[in-house]
N, C-alpha and C positions, 0 to 999 in steps of 0.2 A: 159191593163186588169189584176186585182190585186184582190187576197181574201185578206180581210182586218179584222183582230179579232178587237172586239170593246173594244179597248183598255181604253177607256172613263171609261166605267162599271166595268173594273179591276180595274183601278184607285179609283174610286168613292167607290168599296168593299174595297179595302185596306185602305183607310181613316177612312170608318167607322167602320171596323173589328179590325183594326191593328193586323194582324195577325205576328207571328215571322216565322212560317214554313206553306208553301202552297206545296200542290202536286195539279200535273197539269196532265190531259192528255189528246191527241187529236189525230185525225187519222192521217194515215201516210202522206195525202197532206199537213197538216198543221203544220208538226214538226218544219220546219224551222223557221216559224212566231212564234211558240210557244216558241221555243229557244230565238227569239230574244226578246219575250216578257219577260222572265225569266231575261235575261240582265238588261232589264229596272226596274225590279222589286228589283232587287239587289243593283243597283247603284239608285234608288230614294228614295226607304225605307229600304235597308238593310235586305230584307226579304230572308230567306233560302226557295229557290225553287228546288223540287224534281219532275224531268218528268217521271212517269211511262212508263216502256218499254215493257210492255204488248201491244196487239192489241188492236184496239179501232175502233170497227165499227158502233157504232149509241149512241144513247141516252141511251139505256141498258146498256151500256157498262163503267158505271162509276166508279170513285176511292172512295168512300164514306170509304168503310171498310179500305182501307189503310190509311188512315186519322190518324186513333188509332193506327196501327200497327208501323207508321212513326212519331209517336208521333208529328204530326202537327196540326194546327187549323183550317185548311179549304182544300178545294180541289176546282180547277176551271176545269169545263168540256168545252175544247174547239170547236168550230165548229157544235155545234147542238143544236139550239134554239126551245123554243116551247112557251106554252102559260105559264106553270109553270116556274120560273126563279130560282127554287131552288128544288132540289131532294135529297130524304135522310136526314140524319141530318147536312149535312155537306158541300155539292155538290152545287153548283151554274154555271148555265149553261150561257156560254161565248159565244154571237153570232161572226160569221163569214162571212163578207157580200161579194159578188162578185160583183165588178164594171161594168160588160161586159154588152154592150147595146144590148136589141132584136132588136133595129130596123131595123137591115139588114137581119136579119134573119125572122123576121115577114115579110118582102116583098118578100123574097124567099119560104114563106111558101103557102101566098096569091093563087097562081094558084095551089098549089097540094092540098088545101082544099075547092077546090070552087065546089067539089061534096056535101059537107057538109052545111047545113044551121045554124047547131046549135051546138056549140063548148064550150065544159068544159076546163076550164084552172087548171093545176095543178103544183106546184112544191115543193122544199126541201127548208128550211130555207136559204139557200145562196143567194136565187132569189126572197125571199119575196118581194122585194119591187118593182120588175117588173111586177106584177100580173095587178096591177090598168094601166100603162103606154100601156101594152099589149093589155089587154082588150078593153082599148080607140081605139088602132089602129085597132084591128081586125074589132072592130062596125062600124068605119069609112068606113070599106071596105065592110060594108053589112053582117056581120054574127051577131046573136043572141050571145052574149057570156055570159055564166052562171060561179060562182065562187062559191065553196062550204061554207058552213059556219062552225065556229069554234068550238069547244066542250072544255071539261074539260082539253084536253093536248096538241091539235094541231090548229093552228090559221088556217083563212079560207081558203081552197085550198090547206096548206101546206101537205106533206103525210112524213110517213118514209117508209122504205125498207119493213116494213110488217104491216104498219095502213094505211087503203085507205078510212078511215071513213069521213071525211071531205067531200068527193066529190063519192062516193060511191052512196048516193042517188039520183045523178044527172044523172047517166045513162040510166034512161027511161025519160030523159029531152033535152038530147042532141044525136047529130050524132056522134060526136066523141069526143075524148079528146086532147088537146096536153100539152106536159109534157114540160115545160119552164128550159133546163137545158142541161148540156153535160154526164149526167149518163145514161148510157144504163140498169145499174143495177136498177134504180128506176123507168124507163120508162116502162122496163120489166114487173116489179112487177104490174104496174098499169095496163097495158094493160090484164095480166091474172087475177085481179081481178074484173075488171069492166066489161070483156068480150065484150068492143067496139074498133072498130078502134082507134087508139092510134098513135099518132105521137111525135117525138123528135126533139124538137127546139133547136139546140146546138149553140149559139150565139159566140163560139169561132171558130169555122170552119166553120159558115155560113152554115150549113147543116140541112136538115129538113128530117129524119129518118122515114119510116114507122116501126113499131115494130110487125107487125103481124108474119113476120118469125121466130123473134126470140123467140116470146112470144110462138108461137105453138111449137115450138122446145122444149122448157123449158116444156109444158104442155104435151107433149107425154112423155118425160123422167119421167114427175112426175107419170103417169098414171103406165108407164110401171114398176116402183118401188114398186108399190102398188101392183099389180099383181104377181110380183117376191115374195114381202114379204108374200103373201097368201101361199105359200108353205112352209114359215119357220115352225119351232115347237119349235126353243129356240130363243127369244127376248131379246135383252138389248135395257132397257128403261132408257133412259140418263136423268137425270134433270142436268139444265144448273146450273153454279155456279156464272155466272156473275151477279151482283144485281140487273137488272130487268128482268131477264130471270129465275129466280126459279119459274117454274110453278109446284108447289107439286101436285096441286089440278089435275092438268091435268095429271100428271104422275101416281097418283093411279088410277085415273078411265080408264086410257089406259091399265094398268097393270091388273086390276081387269075384264076388259071386254076380254083382252086375254087369262086370266088364265080360265074364264067362258068357254071360247072355246077349252080347252084342251092344251093352249100353254104354255109352260116354260118362266118364267120372271126373268130375271137376273137384279136388277135394278143397276145401275150405276149415279156418279154424276162425271161432268168435267167442266171445265172451257173453253178450248179451245177443240173443237171436229173437229178431223183431221183423216186423215187415218192411219197414226203411232200410234195416241193414243189407235186407235180400231183394228189394227194390232193382239194384242197379244191374244185377245177374240176369239180364231178359232174356239171355239165351238158354239160360236153365230152365227146366220145364216142370221139374219135380225135384224137393229136397227129403235128405234123410240127414237127422241130426242125431247124433250119440250122446249127447249131452243131458238135458232133463225131459222126461217123456212128456211132463205135463203142457209143455210147450206147445207139442202137437194134440195131445187129447184134448187139452181146454182152450186151447187158443185157436179160433176160429176167424179171425181178421187176416189170414194169409189170403193172397192172390192166386198161390198154386198150393199143389200138396205138398206139406213139410210131415215126412212120417218120423216116428219113432222108434227106437229100438223093436219092441213087439209088432209093430206096424211094418217095419221093413223085413223082419222075421216071417210076416204073414205075406209079403211080396216077395220074397225068393222062394217061398212054398209055390206061389202060382205060377213063377217061371219057371219052376220044375215039374210043374205038372201036379201037385199036390192039393189035397183040401186046406183051407185056412185056417179051420176051427176056430175055438175060441181062445184067439189068441191074447188077448187080454187077461184071463184068469191064469194066471201065476203067481207065485209070492214075491218076486222082486220083477220091477220093468227094467230096471238097471243093474249093473252090480257096484254097487258106490265104490269109490278109492278113497273115502275118508279114513284118517286114523293110519295111513301107510307112510307116514314120515319117520324120521330115526327115531322122534323125541315120543312117542305113543305109549300112553301109560295107562 
């Protein structure tokens, strides 16, 4: 079982674009394969390859800006695929496919799913090719299986860590969701967003995991952070500097609402939002960051509330005397800004 980068697509781009210098970035789990790809490009085409050493957590975290700064010709973003094949002006998305079979884990899942008649299937880009085989197998076991429709960014039933829009409309049509993959990060996000029983089918460990407990823990922490922030008088409102996370409109909206309710706002901008980066701002009692919502929902190491956009919406509701409701149950936790450069293809 191996994750394989789509090298054929890379070589096709090299033949077409004939670059001299290429910037690459990839998530941590694909760095070894990306280094191997760089060696192949140097040997095959004589290309100078530069691997960015910054963190890479998703399609919102590309290296388009680095192309100009490094005097390169293009960038390859490894491991995150979508409907769009190019984002920004210089960055091409390169898929990476996991060849793991789901046949065994589907057999394991059937007895655990027997309480449900209608199932929704969801996955991320590395397992997209498994949707139809798993659907066919579950239907043969008597389940009605639904997959989501594609949209302007995501393929049908594909999800990102903050975007569930292809499958969110299915939540009233299914009894439970099955996430195909080994990523608790994605499965928990799905469970929180759709508000339905969610099971992670891990083909590597042949395990089927009910995500209810993990999702409920994160939901409670997210709610608690909102109520803790309600007492704060000084807020740091952080705009993300990563290319797909610059939510300036949301930053302005949130800042204005806070100021309307008598809070003082300090506007900040950061590429990486970590406890160490926030520590010097001791006078700030709570933060709201409009970059990656998972920083707030999954990151439990901050010593003060650090709210995401959905949590900020809940906070504003409380300040205005409204109920917060199930604020994490929504099709998207942010509106990604990927694909907005001149060169979208």
